[in-house]
MARFIZA-476468 format. One line per field, with one value per residue (C-alpha): residue in one letter; z, x, y. Coordinates in nm, 3 decimals, decimal comma, always signed. Each point is the difference from the previous one (the first is absolute). Layout:
residuo	[A | ...]
z	[Z | ...]
x	[X | ...]
y	[Y | ...]
% end
This chain:
residuo	[M | T | T | P | I | V | Y | H | V | G | G | F | P | P | P | A | L | D | W | E | K | L | I | P | H | L | G | P | A | S | A | A | V | A | R | Y | D | G | M | L | A | A | V | P | N | P | R | V | L | L | S | P | M | T | T | Q | E | A | V | L | S | S | K | I | E | G | T | Q | A | T | M | G | E | V | L | E | F | E | A | D | E | S | G | T | V | A | S | S | A | R | R | E | D | F | R | E | I | L | N | Y | R | R | A | M | A | V | A | E | E | M | L | A | D | L | P | L | S | L | R | L | V | R | A | V | H | A | E | L | M | R | G | V | R | G | A | D | K | A | P | G | E | F | R | R | I | S | N | W | I | G | A | P | G | C | P | I | E | E | A | R | F | V | P | I | D | A | G | A | L | T | D | A | M | T | V | W | E | A | Y | L | H | G | D | E | A | D | R | L | V | Q | L | A | I | L | H | A | E | F | E | A | L | H | P | F | L | D | G | N | G | R | L | G | R | I | L | I | P | L | F | L | W | Q | R | G | L | I | R | R | P | M | F | Y | M | S | A | Y | L | E | K | N | R | E | A | Y | Y | E | G | L | A | S | V | S | S | T | G | D | W | T | E | W | C | R | F | F | L | T | G | V | R | E | Q | A | E | A | N | L | E | K | A | Q | T | I | L | A | L | Y | E | E | L | K | P | R | V | A | E | L | T | R | S | Q | Y | A | I | H | A | L | D | W | I | F | Q | R | P | I | F | T | R | A | D | F | V | A | G | A | G | V | P | E | S | T | A | K | R | L | V | A | Q | L | R | D | A | G | I | L | E | E | I | R | H | G | T | G | R | R | P | A | L | L | A | F | G | R | L | F | N | I | A | E | G | K | E | F | F]
z	[-0,702 | +0,362 | +0,144 | +0,100 | +0,368 | +0,064 | +0,264 | +0,343 | +0,015 | +0,364 | +0,128 | +0,114 | +0,272 | +0,083 | +0,235 | +0,210 | +0,026 | +0,165 | +0,251 | +0,151 | -0,329 | -0,022 | +0,356 | -0,037 | -0,290 | +0,150 | +0,259 | -0,227 | -0,280 | +0,232 | +0,174 | -0,333 | -0,117 | +0,330 | -0,034 | -0,354 | +0,116 | +0,266 | -0,279 | -0,186 | +0,309 | -0,015 | -0,367 | -0,016 | -0,326 | -0,109 | -0,323 | -0,108 | +0,134 | -0,079 | -0,346 | -0,176 | +0,196 | -0,122 | -0,359 | +0,050 | +0,139 | -0,314 | -0,217 | +0,182 | +0,027 | -0,375 | -0,063 | +0,161 | -0,278 | -0,272 | -0,057 | -0,060 | +0,097 | +0,257 | +0,250 | -0,183 | -0,331 | +0,156 | +0,166 | -0,321 | -0,190 | +0,259 | -0,024 | -0,380 | -0,174 | -0,345 | +0,026 | +0,108 | -0,255 | +0,052 | -0,187 | +0,030 | +0,217 | +0,240 | +0,016 | +0,098 | +0,278 | +0,126 | -0,007 | +0,189 | +0,273 | +0,032 | +0,014 | +0,282 | +0,198 | -0,070 | +0,100 | +0,335 | +0,055 | -0,099 | +0,243 | +0,285 | -0,077 | -0,015 | +0,328 | +0,174 | -0,054 | -0,080 | +0,159 | -0,193 | -0,195 | -0,335 | -0,105 | +0,064 | -0,165 | -0,319 | -0,001 | +0,048 | -0,277 | -0,236 | +0,075 | -0,041 | -0,348 | -0,122 | -0,348 | -0,001 | -0,123 | +0,134 | -0,013 | -0,231 | +0,255 | +0,216 | +0,245 | +0,340 | -0,074 | +0,119 | -0,293 | -0,148 | -0,199 | +0,091 | -0,008 | +0,061 | +0,060 | -0,236 | -0,306 | -0,218 | -0,221 | +0,151 | +0,021 | +0,342 | -0,019 | -0,001 | +0,274 | +0,318 | +0,212 | -0,050 | +0,240 | +0,126 | -0,256 | -0,087 | +0,108 | +0,355 | +0,019 | +0,149 | +0,294 | +0,052 | +0,009 | +0,258 | +0,217 | -0,056 | +0,113 | +0,312 | +0,089 | -0,066 | +0,269 | +0,244 | +0,325 | -0,056 | +0,236 | -0,158 | -0,240 | -0,201 | -0,050 | -0,097 | -0,257 | -0,139 | -0,046 | -0,154 | -0,251 | -0,108 | -0,033 | -0,204 | -0,244 | -0,018 | -0,074 | -0,268 | +0,000 | -0,293 | -0,357 | +0,046 | +0,272 | +0,282 | +0,112 | +0,022 | +0,174 | +0,248 | +0,099 | +0,030 | +0,254 | +0,234 | +0,140 | -0,009 | +0,235 | +0,232 | +0,016 | +0,055 | +0,274 | +0,178 | -0,044 | -0,185 | +0,013 | -0,375 | -0,286 | -0,092 | +0,037 | -0,294 | -0,048 | -0,368 | +0,033 | +0,202 | -0,227 | -0,316 | +0,143 | +0,094 | -0,297 | -0,058 | +0,367 | +0,000 | -0,286 | +0,133 | +0,341 | -0,151 | -0,218 | +0,291 | +0,182 | -0,274 | -0,092 | +0,351 | +0,238 | +0,168 | +0,142 | +0,283 | -0,224 | -0,199 | +0,322 | +0,114 | -0,331 | +0,025 | +0,362 | -0,088 | -0,278 | +0,228 | +0,246 | -0,265 | -0,178 | +0,321 | +0,087 | -0,350 | -0,010 | +0,340 | -0,106 | -0,322 | +0,171 | +0,267 | -0,269 | -0,185 | +0,319 | +0,084 | -0,346 | +0,044 | +0,341 | -0,138 | -0,295 | +0,176 | +0,159 | -0,297 | -0,255 | +0,222 | +0,039 | -0,366 | -0,146 | +0,270 | -0,118 | +0,186 | -0,253 | +0,076 | +0,190 | -0,234 | -0,290 | +0,185 | +0,069 | -0,369 | -0,124 | +0,255 | -0,180 | -0,348 | +0,001 | -0,382 | -0,162 | -0,245 | +0,103 | -0,153 | +0,228 | +0,303 | -0,113 | -0,074 | +0,294 | +0,298 | +0,099 | -0,007 | -0,193 | -0,343 | +0,037 | +0,343 | -0,127 | -0,280 | +0,241 | +0,249 | -0,264 | -0,115 | +0,356 | +0,083 | -0,322 | +0,056 | +0,355 | -0,130 | +0,168 | -0,345 | -0,308 | -0,366 | -0,137 | -0,345 | -0,167 | -0,166 | -0,381 | -0,225 | +0,136 | +0,245 | +0,341 | +0,232 | +0,262 | +0,358 | +0,261 | +0,378 | -0,013 | +0,366 | +0,058 | -0,318 | +0,106 | +0,339 | -0,158 | -0,250 | +0,256 | -0,226 | -0,139 | -0,326 | +0,042]
x	[-3,473 | +0,118 | +0,074 | +0,365 | +0,084 | +0,141 | +0,240 | -0,151 | +0,038 | -0,014 | +0,021 | +0,364 | +0,107 | -0,293 | -0,239 | -0,052 | +0,097 | -0,184 | +0,272 | -0,205 | +0,042 | +0,369 | +0,116 | +0,000 | +0,245 | +0,233 | +0,174 | +0,068 | +0,133 | +0,226 | +0,128 | +0,079 | +0,194 | +0,191 | +0,094 | +0,121 | +0,201 | +0,160 | +0,111 | +0,154 | +0,206 | +0,139 | +0,102 | +0,364 | -0,043 | -0,365 | +0,076 | +0,222 | -0,182 | -0,352 | +0,088 | -0,192 | -0,312 | +0,041 | +0,020 | -0,305 | -0,191 | +0,089 | -0,122 | -0,331 | -0,073 | +0,057 | -0,213 | -0,295 | +0,036 | +0,002 | +0,360 | +0,048 | +0,366 | +0,120 | +0,277 | +0,219 | -0,044 | +0,085 | +0,315 | +0,110 | -0,055 | +0,200 | +0,284 | +0,013 | -0,221 | +0,151 | -0,049 | -0,363 | -0,244 | -0,315 | -0,231 | +0,048 | -0,315 | +0,140 | +0,329 | -0,191 | -0,165 | +0,344 | +0,131 | -0,303 | +0,052 | +0,371 | -0,091 | -0,242 | +0,280 | +0,233 | -0,270 | -0,035 | +0,375 | +0,001 | -0,283 | +0,191 | +0,309 | -0,200 | -0,178 | +0,337 | -0,008 | -0,361 | -0,336 | -0,263 | -0,152 | -0,135 | +0,354 | +0,113 | -0,311 | +0,073 | +0,365 | -0,082 | -0,259 | +0,260 | +0,229 | -0,286 | -0,081 | +0,355 | +0,052 | -0,310 | -0,359 | -0,142 | +0,333 | -0,173 | -0,274 | +0,165 | +0,195 | +0,028 | -0,267 | -0,357 | -0,238 | -0,140 | -0,272 | -0,285 | +0,044 | -0,226 | +0,020 | -0,164 | +0,058 | +0,290 | -0,115 | -0,347 | -0,168 | -0,059 | -0,368 | +0,098 | +0,262 | -0,018 | +0,135 | +0,067 | +0,258 | -0,003 | +0,002 | +0,352 | -0,078 | -0,071 | +0,284 | +0,276 | -0,215 | -0,117 | +0,357 | +0,084 | -0,284 | +0,128 | +0,349 | -0,139 | -0,184 | +0,319 | +0,178 | -0,291 | -0,025 | -0,298 | -0,165 | +0,167 | +0,296 | -0,118 | -0,344 | +0,170 | +0,203 | -0,311 | -0,166 | +0,311 | +0,030 | -0,363 | +0,009 | +0,321 | -0,152 | -0,325 | +0,182 | +0,209 | +0,243 | +0,219 | -0,084 | +0,145 | +0,155 | -0,239 | -0,076 | +0,361 | +0,106 | -0,285 | +0,121 | +0,361 | -0,121 | -0,134 | +0,337 | +0,137 | -0,276 | +0,043 | +0,373 | -0,022 | -0,260 | +0,224 | -0,218 | +0,278 | +0,375 | +0,054 | -0,237 | -0,044 | -0,364 | -0,148 | -0,376 | -0,055 | -0,044 | -0,318 | -0,125 | +0,070 | -0,167 | -0,304 | +0,017 | -0,375 | -0,072 | +0,290 | -0,144 | -0,355 | +0,113 | +0,176 | -0,301 | -0,245 | +0,178 | -0,118 | -0,328 | -0,141 | +0,244 | +0,064 | +0,345 | -0,054 | -0,035 | +0,304 | +0,203 | -0,117 | +0,116 | +0,334 | +0,060 | -0,074 | +0,256 | +0,262 | -0,042 | +0,009 | +0,298 | +0,193 | -0,043 | +0,099 | +0,296 | +0,114 | -0,009 | +0,188 | +0,263 | +0,055 | +0,051 | +0,248 | +0,195 | +0,009 | +0,139 | +0,268 | +0,103 | +0,015 | +0,219 | +0,247 | +0,209 | -0,050 | +0,124 | +0,292 | +0,103 | -0,053 | +0,196 | +0,261 | -0,006 | +0,003 | -0,263 | -0,242 | -0,260 | +0,045 | -0,085 | -0,297 | -0,139 | +0,028 | -0,193 | -0,273 | -0,049 | +0,018 | -0,142 | +0,023 | +0,318 | +0,283 | +0,354 | +0,103 | -0,252 | +0,161 | +0,355 | -0,085 | -0,227 | +0,087 | +0,317 | +0,205 | +0,330 | -0,075 | +0,181 | -0,154 | -0,345 | +0,015 | +0,115 | -0,274 | -0,273 | +0,134 | +0,015 | -0,353 | -0,131 | +0,180 | -0,140 | -0,355 | -0,054 | -0,013 | -0,137 | +0,032 | -0,346 | +0,120 | +0,311 | +0,230 | -0,012 | +0,194 | -0,036 | -0,273 | +0,156 | -0,115 | -0,256 | +0,045 | -0,274 | -0,002 | -0,298 | -0,086 | -0,018 | -0,198 | -0,253 | -0,048 | -0,060 | -0,248 | -0,173 | +0,011 | +0,250 | +0,163 | +0,344]
y	[-0,779 | +0,030 | +0,341 | +0,050 | +0,028 | +0,346 | +0,128 | +0,071 | +0,379 | +0,110 | -0,358 | +0,003 | -0,034 | -0,227 | +0,176 | -0,314 | -0,365 | -0,286 | -0,084 | -0,284 | -0,187 | +0,083 | -0,067 | -0,383 | +0,040 | +0,259 | -0,217 | -0,299 | +0,221 | +0,201 | -0,314 | -0,167 | +0,305 | +0,008 | -0,368 | +0,061 | +0,300 | -0,217 | -0,229 | +0,294 | +0,067 | -0,354 | +0,020 | +0,115 | +0,192 | +0,020 | +0,185 | -0,289 | -0,302 | +0,117 | +0,131 | -0,283 | +0,096 | +0,357 | -0,121 | -0,220 | +0,300 | +0,197 | -0,289 | -0,037 | +0,372 | +0,034 | -0,309 | +0,178 | +0,258 | -0,265 | -0,110 | -0,372 | -0,041 | -0,250 | +0,056 | -0,252 | +0,179 | +0,335 | -0,132 | -0,174 | +0,326 | +0,191 | -0,253 | -0,012 | +0,255 | -0,058 | -0,375 | +0,018 | -0,140 | +0,205 | +0,237 | +0,374 | +0,020 | -0,259 | +0,185 | +0,312 | -0,200 | -0,106 | +0,357 | +0,131 | -0,258 | +0,081 | +0,370 | -0,076 | -0,160 | +0,294 | +0,247 | -0,177 | +0,030 | +0,368 | +0,068 | -0,164 | +0,208 | +0,324 | -0,072 | +0,011 | +0,379 | +0,090 | -0,073 | -0,191 | +0,288 | +0,113 | +0,091 | -0,356 | -0,146 | +0,193 | -0,103 | -0,368 | +0,018 | +0,145 | -0,296 | -0,248 | +0,129 | +0,060 | -0,145 | -0,225 | +0,017 | +0,322 | +0,183 | +0,251 | +0,068 | +0,267 | -0,221 | +0,164 | +0,261 | +0,004 | -0,019 | +0,320 | -0,172 | -0,231 | -0,376 | -0,296 | -0,372 | -0,248 | -0,215 | +0,122 | +0,285 | +0,027 | +0,343 | +0,151 | -0,093 | -0,369 | +0,027 | -0,206 | +0,285 | +0,370 | +0,153 | +0,354 | +0,279 | +0,114 | +0,356 | -0,116 | -0,252 | +0,219 | +0,107 | -0,358 | -0,130 | +0,267 | -0,132 | -0,356 | +0,106 | +0,168 | -0,320 | -0,196 | +0,202 | +0,005 | -0,192 | -0,225 | -0,248 | -0,304 | -0,008 | -0,299 | +0,151 | +0,324 | -0,191 | -0,170 | +0,338 | +0,156 | -0,283 | +0,017 | +0,378 | -0,006 | -0,249 | +0,199 | +0,326 | -0,176 | +0,292 | -0,113 | -0,091 | -0,347 | -0,218 | +0,093 | -0,355 | -0,107 | +0,320 | -0,027 | -0,346 | +0,119 | +0,257 | -0,271 | -0,120 | +0,355 | +0,118 | -0,300 | +0,070 | +0,373 | -0,047 | -0,249 | -0,307 | -0,186 | +0,062 | -0,027 | +0,093 | -0,365 | -0,093 | -0,187 | +0,049 | -0,076 | -0,377 | +0,054 | +0,278 | -0,200 | -0,311 | +0,210 | +0,234 | +0,023 | +0,075 | +0,248 | +0,202 | -0,029 | +0,123 | +0,300 | +0,081 | -0,029 | +0,281 | +0,236 | -0,170 | -0,049 | +0,171 | -0,336 | +0,068 | -0,248 | -0,305 | +0,108 | +0,034 | -0,344 | -0,153 | +0,178 | -0,102 | -0,362 | +0,027 | +0,152 | -0,287 | -0,272 | +0,149 | +0,063 | -0,368 | -0,113 | +0,240 | -0,125 | -0,364 | +0,072 | +0,215 | -0,267 | -0,263 | +0,221 | +0,071 | -0,371 | -0,075 | +0,266 | -0,129 | -0,355 | +0,098 | +0,231 | -0,277 | -0,231 | +0,254 | +0,099 | -0,365 | -0,076 | +0,292 | +0,061 | +0,360 | +0,328 | +0,113 | -0,283 | +0,204 | +0,294 | -0,230 | -0,147 | +0,348 | +0,088 | -0,301 | +0,068 | +0,332 | -0,151 | -0,354 | -0,018 | +0,128 | -0,063 | -0,076 | +0,333 | +0,175 | -0,158 | +0,074 | +0,363 | +0,075 | -0,214 | +0,187 | -0,318 | -0,039 | -0,145 | -0,330 | -0,056 | +0,096 | -0,256 | -0,267 | +0,080 | -0,022 | -0,338 | -0,130 | +0,115 | -0,154 | -0,330 | -0,014 | +0,044 | +0,337 | +0,158 | -0,166 | +0,079 | +0,077 | +0,100 | -0,132 | +0,248 | -0,003 | +0,233 | +0,350 | -0,100 | -0,060 | -0,275 | +0,100 | -0,118 | -0,015 | -0,017 | -0,231 | -0,042 | +0,374 | +0,057 | -0,263 | +0,164 | +0,341 | -0,144 | -0,217 | -0,306 | -0,246 | +0,104 | -0,158]
% end
């Protein structure tokens, strides 16, 4: 039997880093983030146009924790929950992912008035866990009992990792918050350390991994490294899941903060480059379709409609009529025109009480990074 790794009491903040090993990674990571931020400046409404990337981030972050849902399944569920054919467990996966997206939006709204803080962390956690698995595990409250990470139902002796004792957690989170607000030598290294420490403390009974990844773009935004809290890290972490968990564990098992920071900086650079490419492709699609949709529909609502379908690339006609802010008769006509022009396609025919599902295929494919439509 292997001995569980236990939390590194007294090891945070790290007493020293090997900056010689980190310096070659600092410039490329910072430059990649700056280029991505420049792209955000060029997007007329990032919240609208990059909405599919936000949904994909929610899918991938939840996948790291074991959910099996795809982005398409989540969007179909959101468009027509009653018509979704899926097990109760799958439906819970969908709801968790949609909660993740809502929690990100709530965090952005709160940061307009509050600093990134323990108060905000608790509030976002409460939103993340609202009405889903784990809703009975004190949402928004730091745990008052011990927990551990391992196979479901395993005793603590068989755990992979044992976080800090509950009795020491409040003080440890206060130290974490102080480090959050500190002026450290490098912001991206500071973020790497904050993320690892948050996951090691495991302050809640459930949802720690997802919340820790939500905090990444929030920190980058509040520190002024990006102009909107829209930085998507989970694709890299999911692709390198084993190295991700090993890096986090090594902070406690060996005190190797430097190697963890190197891994994190590499991820920031790779994801900034991937995010930039995807955002550029989305913006190019939008700029291509603006004049085409205006010419096709001859409607004053043309761009309004285009903006809406960028936010909801899978939807029902009733969704569009109810939510797009377009007069009903015009909304129905616009949907028909966009479908007939091939901009939208029907991916599920309406039968009985099940409405037809429409997809904005080109946008969906960009967000997924592969051809589905």
